N, C-alpha and C positions, 0 to 999 in steps of 0.2 A: 504494500500500500504506500502511496505517496500522498502527501498533503500539500496543497498549494501554499505558497509563501505569502506572509503578510507584506504588503507594500505601502509605504507612506509617500505621497507625492504632493508637492506644494501646490499643484494646480488642481488635483482631484482629491477632495477630502474623502469621498467614498472609496472603499478598497476595491480596486480592480481585481485583485487576486486575494480573496479573503482567506482567513485561517479556519479550517474545520476543527471541530472538537477532537480531542484525542481519541483514538480507537486502537484496538489490538492490531499488532503488526501482521501476524499470521493467525488465522482462526484455527483453533485446535479441533481435533475430532472428539467423539463422544467419550473416548477413554481418558480425556482430560489432558491438559498441559502440553506445551510445546517443548521439545528437547532442543536447546539452543545449539547443540552439536550434531543434530540430525542431518543426514545426507542420504542420497540415493545409494543403494548397495552396489549397483553396477555403473560402469562408466557410460553405458549406452542408455539414454533416457528418452522414452517415447513421449512425444508431445503432439497434440491434435489441434489444428486451427479450424475454427468454425468459419463456414462460408459467409456468415453474417459480417465478417470483416471486409468482404469484397462487394457487398450489395450496395447499390445506389440508394441514397436516402438514409444511410447510416450516419453516425456522428463523426465519421471521418470525411474531411473535405474532399470534394471531387478532384480528380487529377493527382491525388496523393499516391506516392510510390509505396503502397501497402506491402506488397510482396518483397520489395527491396528492403524496407524497414525491418520486416520480419527476418529476412535472411541475415542482414547485418547484425541485428541484435543477438541472434543465436551464435553467429561467428565470433562476436566479441567475447563471449564466455568460453567458447571452444578453444579460442586462441590463448586463453588464460591458464587453463588446466586441461588435464587429459580426460575430457568428456566428449561425447558425440550425441547430438540430438537426432532421433529418428522421427522425421516430420511426416505427417499425413494431414489430409483435409477431410472434413465431415460436415454434413448438414445439421449435426447436433448443435443446439444453441444454449442449453441450460447447464449451469455448473451443478455439481453434486450438492445436495442439502447438507447442512451441518448436523452433527449428532449421530452420524453413522460411519461406515467404513468407506464410503464413496463407491463409485462404480468402476474404479480402476483406470479411468480415462482422464488424462491430464489435458484439460480443454482450455483454449484461449478463445474468448467470445466477447462480442459487444452487443449481442441481441437485447433489445429493450423489452424483455419479458419479465413476468412477475418474479420468478426465482432469482433472476439477476438483479432486478431493481431493489429487491429486499435488502441487499447489503449496502445500499446507498441511501437508506432512509434518514430523515432528519438532517443534521448538519453534515453527515457523511456524503451528502449529495455534492459537496464541493471537491471531494478528492478525485484524483485522476483514475485510479484503478484499485483493485483489491485482489489479493491472492489468498485462497483457502487451501490449507495443506492438511493432508491425512497421513497417518503413520501406522505401520503394522505393529505387531506385538513385540517385535525386537527393537522398536523405537526408530526404525528407518522410514524414510519418506516413501510412501507407496503411491501417492497421487497428489497433484497440486493443480488447482484450477485458477485461472486468471480471468477476471472479468473487467473489461474496460468500461468506464462509467458512461452509459448512454446519455446521461444528462449533460455531458461535457462535449466539447469539440476537439478533434485531433487533426493534425496536419503533418506533412513532412517537409514543407517549404518555409517554415518559420512564420507563418501567418499570425499576426498579432491577435492575442486573446485566445489562442488555442494551445493545447498541450502538444508538445512534440511527440509524435507517435513512437519514434525509435527510442528516445530517451525513456519514455514510459515503459516500453517493452523490456529494455535492458534492466531497469530497476526491478520490475515484477519477475523477470526470469531469475534475477538474483534471489528473490524470495523462494521461487520454485526450487532452486538449488539448495536452499536451507539457510540463506543469510538473513539476519535480522537487520534492523536499521543501524546506521553508523552515526555517532555523535559529531562526525566531521562535516562541516558545512559544505565543503567542496566534493564530497564523495558522491558517487552515483547512488549509493545506498542510504544517503541521508533522507530523513523522513519528509523534508520539504522539497517540493519540485515547483520551480517557477514556470508560469506560462510564458509563451513567447510574448515579448513586449516589455518585460521587466528590464529596466535600463534602456528601453527602446532597442533591444537586441533579441535575436533568435536564441532560444535556450537550448543550444546544441551541446553544452558542456557535459551533461550526464551521459551522452552517447559513448564517451571515452572513460574507461575505468581508471580510477585514481590508484595510487600505490596502496591506499587503505583497502580498497575493494580487492585488489590483487592479493594482498597479504592475507586477507580474511578468507577468500575463496581457496587459496592454497592450503590453508589450515584444515579445510573440510575435505579437499580432494588433493592430497599431497602427491608429489612426484613419486615415481616408482623407486627412485633412489632414496633410501632411508635417511641418508645424511645430508639431504639437500638443504635442510633448513634447521634453524634453532628456535627456541621458545623462551619465554619468560613467565614465571609464576610470581606474582607480586602481591604485596599487601601494603596499603596506605592507611595509616592509623593516626588519628589526632592525638596530640600529646596528652589530652585529658583522658584518653582511653575509651571515650564514648563514640560509637560509630552510628550507623543508621542512615547516613546520607550517601547518595550516589554521586560520585565525583567523576569528572572526565580526566582521563589519562591519555597522553599521546607521546609517541616517539618520533624524534626528528633526526635527520642526518646532520651531524655537527658541522660539516663543511659547507652545507648549502642552506640549512634551515628548512629544507623540504620535509613535509610530514610523511611518514611511512605508514603509520597505523594509529588508530585511536580506539579506546575502549572505555566502558563505564565500570566503575567498581561495584561490587555487591554490597549489601548492607554491612558486612563485616570488613569492608575495605579491600577485599580480595579481587584480583583480576588475573586473567590468563590470556596470553597472546601467543599464537602459533604462526608458523609459516614465515619466520623472519630470516632473511639472508644474513649470513655471518658478517659481523662488523660491529662498530661502535655506534650507539644511539644515545641521544640526549632525552631524558625523561622530563616531561612537563605535567603539571597538575592544574586543573581549574575547579575551584570550590565555588558553587553558586552563591554561597553566603560569605565565604572568606577570601575571595579573590584567587589569583593565580600565582604559581611559583615554578621556577625551574628547580628540579630536584638534583639529579646526578646524571653522569654518563655511565652507561652499562655496556658490557661486552657480551655479544652473542656469538656462540660457536656452533658449528654444524653438528647436528645430531644430538645436541645437549640442551638442557634446560637451565637457564640462569634463574636463581632464586633472589628476589629483591624485596627488601622490607624498608619502610621509611615511616618515621613519625613526623607529623607536621604540626605547625602552630597556625590556627586560624586567626587572621588579623582583621579587625573591624575596619570597614571603610564606608564612606557615605556617598559613593558614586558607583556607577557601573556603565559598561558599554554593551549594548544589546544588538545593534544593527549596523550594517555597513552598506554603502551604495554609491551610485554615480548619478550625475545630472539631477541632483536634488531628490532622488528616490532613495529610500531605505528599505532593506529587505533582509530576510534570514538566509537567502541563497547566497552563494559565494559570488564575489565580484570578479569578473574575468578581466585579466590583464594580458598585454602582449609585451614580450621582451623588447627593450630598446625604446620604450615610450614612457611618458609621464602623464598621470591622470590626476584629476581633482577628486579625492575620495571624501565621502561624507560618513561620519560616525555619529550614531544616535544612542542616547541612553539617559541616565539620570545624573543630575548635578555635574555635568561635564564642563568645568570651568577652565578655559584655555590658559589662564594665568597661573594655574596650579598644576597643570598636566603637561606631560610630553607624550608623544605618540611614536611608537617604534615597531619594528618587526624583528624576528629572530633570524633573519636571513641577511648575509653580507651582500647579497645581490639586489636588495631593495632599500632605497633611500627614502626618508620621510622628512618633510619640512616641519616647521613649528606650526602648531594648530592655531586656528582662528575661528571665531564664532560664525556659524552659517547665517547668511543674510536672508533667511526665509523663516516664516512663522510655522512651526510644527505643533503649536499648542502648548499649554502650560505643563503637560506631563512629560514633555520630551525636550531635552537640550541636544543641540547638534553642533558638532565641530567639523571643520574642513581642513584637509591637509593636501599637499601635493606629494604624490607617491610615484617614485621612478623605479622601474624594473630594468636591470642591466640587460643588454642585448644577449649576453651569454647565459642568462638565468635558465636553469632546467625547467621543463614543463612540470606542473604539479601544483600541490596545495601548500599554502604558507599561512603563518600566523601573524596577526597584528595585535598589538596590545596598547593599553593606556596605562601610564605610570604616574602616580601622584608624587608630589615633592616629598611626601613622607616615606616613599619607597614602596608603597603598596601597588600591586599590579592587577589588571583585569584583562584577560585574554579573549580573543575571538579566533580559536584555532580553525584553520582551513577557510577563513573568510575571504582569502585571496587565492585565486586560482589562475595560474599562468597557462594560457591556452594557445593552440594553433589557430583556432577560429578567430577571425579578425574582430577586434573591438575598436571602432573608429573614434571613440570619444576621448582620445588623448589630446592633451593641450600642447605637447611638444613631442618631437621624435628625434632621437639621436643615434639611430642605427648607422 
């Protein structure tokens, strides 16, 4: 399931892309609960596409390259790990009902029939798609049905106000394979998907898997070589010893600042990350209440598990940063940048006073100017800063972190809020390629 991102625009007070209420990521079967490490037992995965996706009058815009979007979305995951989709087509239109074992057919459909519309009732009518997963008694995935929302519009050409069909399919196929949502804003598997038109751009970024997506899918479907990857089992505990909060943890490449993978801690502070290439990683933490911290550098070795434990101190702060954007718009989706260009970046949150704050990134390839207040009215509940942000021409493609630092040393991070893409973003104010 993907949810549309909230957008704030100084010209349009009404939200063009509103936020739906929280919903389950993957619907469990009647035997209860979803196994977060569940996967298909075999590398050959059957998937059936409903002919409703090809019919005139569906929610997919005419002249869209539907079959091309389907083919590319499957190839994206096949190129990442050793799996193969066995594709067929059917006149079947309805997904399997919840509460049973399913019919054994993994169906992708957009048919506007009662069984499918039921999963988009209420505020869920705003989301792009939903995936319902079934498991066998061994806890393996036995079926996964994807239904695209017939209440929404899809396209393959970036038409404003529509969801990108290929981006939506790549995300939902990730769920079909067993992936949950990622806390990383720039990941394909992040829960928020922007419609085409956010920042006046086509939302093609989720078509390409992030390092986070690649690392997490490798953990479910590892290479045949047992020593291809390493892992980390960690625990983040507050100095008080009281847990209960879910924290965001992510690993970056120390040399580039590029994010490799992100995870959320359990109630006891534990987290586990698999599928890591051998090397050194910088560990970062974001506490929703206590701000962000850089913790340590850790070493990952092939075929081995690194055990990591850290006690942290929560620091009170009276500000936060929640959104980033371009051209006066703020959103939860990642801001796309191109190397060799400078952009005016907008940051929105609470009590963001430019005279008390500096804005920075964790990458040596990204430069940030001093902040200044935005000359736009976002209402009393939102303060907005602007900075000029420059990405070096040689910056690697991928996701990067931006942060706000108070003069008292407290930090607040937006991990993955910047994504360096090959897709062109023309909103640069200068180019130095």
